[in-house]
VMD Tcl script that builds the backbone (N, CA, C; Angstrom):
set m [mol new atoms 231]
animate dup $m
set s [atomselect $m all]
$s set {name element resname resid chain x y z} {
  {N N MET 1 A 103.271 58.227 82.368}
  {CA C MET 1 A 103.631 58.773 83.652}
  {C C MET 1 A 102.802 60.041 83.882}
  {N N SER 2 A 102.088 60.112 84.967}
  {CA C SER 2 A 101.251 61.281 85.220}
  {C C SER 2 A 101.885 62.159 86.301}
  {N N ALA 3 A 101.803 63.414 86.055}
  {CA C ALA 3 A 102.349 64.363 87.030}
  {C C ALA 3 A 101.295 64.640 88.091}
  {N N LYS 4 A 101.758 64.898 89.291}
  {CA C LYS 4 A 100.825 65.236 90.363}
  {C C LYS 4 A 100.256 66.621 90.101}
  {N N PRO 5 A 98.964 66.789 90.272}
  {CA C PRO 5 A 98.397 68.122 90.074}
  {C C PRO 5 A 98.866 69.073 91.165}
  {N N LYS 6 A 99.139 70.298 90.752}
  {CA C LYS 6 A 99.568 71.300 91.711}
  {C C LYS 6 A 98.359 71.739 92.536}
  {N N PRO 7 A 98.569 71.999 93.814}
  {CA C PRO 7 A 97.445 72.475 94.609}
  {C C PRO 7 A 96.963 73.830 94.089}
  {N N VAL 8 A 95.671 74.021 94.116}
  {CA C VAL 8 A 95.080 75.252 93.608}
  {C C VAL 8 A 95.053 76.287 94.723}
  {N N ASP 9 A 95.565 77.470 94.425}
  {CA C ASP 9 A 95.527 78.577 95.380}
  {C C ASP 9 A 94.248 79.363 95.125}
  {N N PRO 10 A 93.276 79.303 96.021}
  {CA C PRO 10 A 92.005 79.973 95.766}
  {C C PRO 10 A 92.106 81.493 95.758}
  {N N TYR 11 A 93.208 82.039 96.251}
  {CA C TYR 11 A 93.355 83.488 96.332}
  {C C TYR 11 A 94.402 84.032 95.360}
  {N N ALA 12 A 94.822 83.229 94.402}
  {CA C ALA 12 A 95.856 83.655 93.458}
  {C C ALA 12 A 95.410 84.838 92.610}
  {N N GLN 13 A 94.119 84.932 92.331}
  {CA C GLN 13 A 93.607 86.012 91.483}
  {C C GLN 13 A 93.292 87.286 92.252}
  {N N GLU 14 A 93.477 87.283 93.550}
  {CA C GLU 14 A 93.190 88.452 94.385}
  {C C GLU 14 A 94.371 89.418 94.299}
  {N N THR 15 A 94.295 90.351 93.352}
  {CA C THR 15 A 95.420 91.265 93.170}
  {C C THR 15 A 95.038 92.730 93.279}
  {N N GLY 16 A 93.769 93.037 93.240}
  {CA C GLY 16 A 93.341 94.432 93.253}
  {C C GLY 16 A 93.305 95.029 94.646}
  {N N PRO 17 A 92.881 96.267 94.724}
  {CA C PRO 17 A 92.798 96.903 96.034}
  {C C PRO 17 A 91.636 96.368 96.878}
  {N N PHE 18 A 90.705 95.654 96.253}
  {CA C PHE 18 A 89.574 95.081 96.974}
  {C C PHE 18 A 89.725 93.572 96.997}
  {N N VAL 19 A 89.321 92.964 98.090}
  {CA C VAL 19 A 89.422 91.515 98.212}
  {C C VAL 19 A 88.022 90.919 98.293}
  {N N SER 20 A 87.931 89.652 97.949}
  {CA C SER 20 A 86.640 88.971 97.977}
  {C C SER 20 A 86.190 88.754 99.416}
  {N N ARG 21 A 84.909 88.542 99.562}
  {CA C ARG 21 A 84.341 88.271 100.892}
  {C C ARG 21 A 84.955 86.994 101.468}
  {N N ALA 22 A 85.185 85.994 100.606}
  {CA C ALA 22 A 85.756 84.732 101.076}
  {C C ALA 22 A 87.141 84.951 101.675}
  {N N LEU 23 A 87.981 85.733 100.991}
  {CA C LEU 23 A 89.325 86.003 101.512}
  {C C LEU 23 A 89.240 86.823 102.790}
  {N N TRP 24 A 88.387 87.829 102.800}
  {CA C TRP 24 A 88.241 88.659 103.998}
  {C C TRP 24 A 87.820 87.804 105.201}
  {N N ASP 25 A 86.805 86.966 104.994}
  {CA C ASP 25 A 86.337 86.114 106.083}
  {C C ASP 25 A 87.422 85.145 106.534}
  {N N ASP 26 A 88.182 84.630 105.578}
  {CA C ASP 26 A 89.264 83.704 105.911}
  {C C ASP 26 A 90.330 84.410 106.744}
  {N N LEU 27 A 90.731 85.602 106.318}
  {CA C LEU 27 A 91.755 86.344 107.064}
  {C C LEU 27 A 91.255 86.790 108.430}
  {N N ASP 28 A 89.959 87.060 108.542}
  {CA C ASP 28 A 89.373 87.564 109.779}
  {C C ASP 28 A 89.000 86.455 110.760}
  {N N SER 29 A 89.128 85.209 110.342}
  {CA C SER 29 A 88.743 84.087 111.198}
  {C C SER 29 A 89.784 83.834 112.290}
  {N N GLU 30 A 89.398 83.009 113.255}
  {CA C GLU 30 A 90.309 82.642 114.348}
  {C C GLU 30 A 91.565 81.960 113.831}
  {N N ASN 31 A 91.400 81.066 112.858}
  {CA C ASN 31 A 92.518 80.321 112.279}
  {C C ASN 31 A 92.500 80.474 110.767}
  {N N PRO 32 A 93.149 81.539 110.236}
  {CA C PRO 32 A 93.164 81.706 108.778}
  {C C PRO 32 A 93.867 80.538 108.094}
  {N N SER 33 A 93.410 80.226 106.895}
  {CA C SER 33 A 94.021 79.126 106.142}
  {C C SER 33 A 95.437 79.502 105.716}
  {N N SER 34 A 96.200 78.485 105.378}
  {CA C SER 34 A 97.578 78.732 104.931}
  {C C SER 34 A 97.584 79.523 103.620}
  {N N GLU 35 A 96.552 79.337 102.782}
  {CA C GLU 35 A 96.465 80.088 101.529}
  {C C GLU 35 A 96.244 81.571 101.796}
  {N N ALA 36 A 95.401 81.885 102.770}
  {CA C ALA 36 A 95.140 83.286 103.106}
  {C C ALA 36 A 96.383 83.936 103.709}
  {N N VAL 37 A 97.083 83.218 104.547}
  {CA C VAL 37 A 98.312 83.749 105.137}
  {C C VAL 37 A 99.365 83.958 104.052}
  {N N ALA 38 A 99.459 83.021 103.111}
  {CA C ALA 38 A 100.412 83.170 102.001}
  {C C ALA 38 A 100.048 84.384 101.158}
  {N N TRP 39 A 98.744 84.621 100.936}
  {CA C TRP 39 A 98.309 85.796 100.178}
  {C C TRP 39 A 98.741 87.071 100.895}
  {N N ALA 40 A 98.502 87.145 102.195}
  {CA C ALA 40 A 98.885 88.331 102.965}
  {C C ALA 40 A 100.395 88.542 102.932}
  {N N ARG 41 A 101.140 87.460 103.016}
  {CA C ARG 41 A 102.605 87.553 102.963}
  {C C ARG 41 A 103.067 88.075 101.601}
  {N N ARG 42 A 102.434 87.589 100.510}
  {CA C ARG 42 A 102.790 88.082 99.171}
  {C C ARG 42 A 102.497 89.573 99.038}
  {N N GLN 43 A 101.342 90.015 99.557}
  {CA C GLN 43 A 100.992 91.431 99.479}
  {C C GLN 43 A 102.012 92.279 100.233}
  {N N HIS 44 A 102.417 91.806 101.387}
  {CA C HIS 44 A 103.394 92.535 102.201}
  {C C HIS 44 A 104.743 92.615 101.479}
  {N N GLU 45 A 105.180 91.508 100.919}
  {CA C GLU 45 A 106.458 91.484 100.205}
  {C C GLU 45 A 106.424 92.385 98.977}
  {N N GLN 46 A 105.314 92.406 98.257}
  {CA C GLN 46 A 105.197 93.282 97.082}
  {C C GLN 46 A 105.238 94.743 97.498}
  {N N ALA 47 A 104.586 95.061 98.600}
  {CA C ALA 47 A 104.583 96.449 99.073}
  {C C ALA 47 A 105.986 96.883 99.482}
  {N N LEU 48 A 106.729 96.003 100.106}
  {CA C LEU 48 A 108.093 96.349 100.517}
  {C C LEU 48 A 109.027 96.452 99.321}
  {N N ALA 49 A 108.742 95.707 98.258}
  {CA C ALA 49 A 109.613 95.705 97.084}
  {C C ALA 49 A 109.359 96.896 96.164}
  {N N ASP 50 A 108.252 97.605 96.341}
  {CA C ASP 50 A 107.914 98.733 95.476}
  {C C ASP 50 A 108.805 99.920 95.816}
  {N N PRO 51 A 109.660 100.370 94.882}
  {CA C PRO 51 A 110.608 101.443 95.191}
  {C C PRO 51 A 109.971 102.833 95.208}
  {N N ARG 52 A 108.743 102.949 94.714}
  {CA C ARG 52 A 108.111 104.262 94.649}
  {C C ARG 52 A 107.665 104.713 96.034}
  {N N PRO 53 A 107.750 106.003 96.290}
  {CA C PRO 53 A 107.224 106.491 97.570}
  {C C PRO 53 A 105.699 106.404 97.557}
  {N N PRO 54 A 105.093 106.236 98.708}
  {CA C PRO 54 A 103.627 106.149 98.738}
  {C C PRO 54 A 102.992 107.460 98.307}
  {N N LEU 55 A 101.820 107.373 97.703}
  {CA C LEU 55 A 101.114 108.566 97.268}
  {C C LEU 55 A 100.505 109.284 98.470}
  {N N THR 56 A 100.493 110.605 98.391}
  {CA C THR 56 A 99.774 111.370 99.397}
  {C C THR 56 A 98.284 111.306 99.052}
  {N N SER 57 A 97.442 111.690 99.980}
  {CA C SER 57 A 96.008 111.638 99.699}
  {C C SER 57 A 95.636 112.601 98.566}
  {N N GLU 58 A 96.329 113.734 98.478}
  {CA C GLU 58 A 96.050 114.686 97.392}
  {C C GLU 58 A 96.481 114.112 96.039}
  {N N GLU 59 A 97.636 113.460 95.981}
  {CA C GLU 59 A 98.090 112.831 94.737}
  {C C GLU 59 A 97.121 111.723 94.313}
  {N N LEU 60 A 96.654 110.953 95.274}
  {CA C LEU 60 A 95.699 109.901 94.974}
  {C C LEU 60 A 94.392 110.496 94.449}
  {N N ARG 61 A 93.907 111.572 95.076}
  {CA C ARG 61 A 92.677 112.219 94.627}
  {C C ARG 61 A 92.812 112.729 93.199}
  {N N LEU 62 A 93.943 113.381 92.890}
  {CA C LEU 62 A 94.163 113.902 91.540}
  {C C LEU 62 A 94.264 112.777 90.507}
  {N N ASN 63 A 94.906 111.684 90.888}
  {CA C ASN 63 A 95.041 110.526 89.998}
  {C C ASN 63 A 93.668 109.936 89.689}
  {N N LEU 64 A 92.851 109.745 90.716}
  {CA C LEU 64 A 91.515 109.186 90.501}
  {C C LEU 64 A 90.638 110.135 89.688}
  {N N LEU 65 A 90.752 111.422 89.947}
  {CA C LEU 65 A 89.973 112.410 89.200}
  {C C LEU 65 A 90.357 112.395 87.714}
  {N N ALA 66 A 91.650 112.334 87.423}
  {CA C ALA 66 A 92.116 112.298 86.037}
  {C C ALA 66 A 91.626 111.031 85.333}
  {N N ARG 67 A 91.664 109.896 86.026}
  {CA C ARG 67 A 91.182 108.652 85.431}
  {C C ARG 67 A 89.688 108.722 85.155}
  {N N HIS 68 A 88.947 109.302 86.086}
  {CA C HIS 68 A 87.500 109.438 85.912}
  {C C HIS 68 A 87.181 110.348 84.725}
  {N N GLU 69 A 87.874 111.478 84.631}
  {CA C GLU 69 A 87.644 112.401 83.526}
  {C C GLU 69 A 88.011 111.766 82.189}
  {N N ALA 70 A 89.088 110.998 82.164}
  {CA C ALA 70 A 89.490 110.327 80.923}
  {C C ALA 70 A 88.436 109.296 80.515}
  {N N ARG 71 A 87.881 108.575 81.482}
  {CA C ARG 71 A 86.847 107.592 81.167}
  {C C ARG 71 A 85.597 108.283 80.636}
  {N N LEU 72 A 85.199 109.378 81.261}
  {CA C LEU 72 A 84.041 110.125 80.776}
  {C C LEU 72 A 84.258 110.644 79.355}
  {N N LYS 73 A 85.456 111.122 79.098}
  {CA C LYS 73 A 85.775 111.631 77.762}
  {C C LYS 73 A 85.693 110.519 76.721}
  {N N ARG 74 A 86.184 109.324 77.078}
  {CA C ARG 74 A 86.103 108.185 76.154}
  {C C ARG 74 A 84.663 107.769 75.914}
  {N N GLU 75 A 83.873 107.720 76.980}
  {CA C GLU 75 A 82.502 107.231 76.866}
  {C C GLU 75 A 81.577 108.248 76.182}
  {N N LEU 76 A 81.803 109.518 76.447}
  {CA C LEU 76 A 80.905 110.537 75.888}
  {C C LEU 76 A 81.421 111.106 74.579}
  {N N GLY 77 A 82.638 110.767 74.253}
  {CA C GLY 77 A 83.214 111.176 72.969}
  {C C GLY 77 A 83.623 112.565 72.985}
}
mol reanalyze $m
mol bondsrecalc $m
mol representation Tube
mol addrep $m
């Protein structure tokens, strides 16, 4: 007995702050695919479910600066 293969979601791996050109073009088209709409819906639901308050631009700048300095320290020893 063979199981039906599950449909592949081409945007399942799109989780970072940057999206692929393919997803961007799909979302920006006249008729976005159902996969792109599902991706956007998941992103929206995750954002609403996050209990943390949004970062201010200064908090974000300090966070990125600290990460950059830590990476430099690791790389340069």
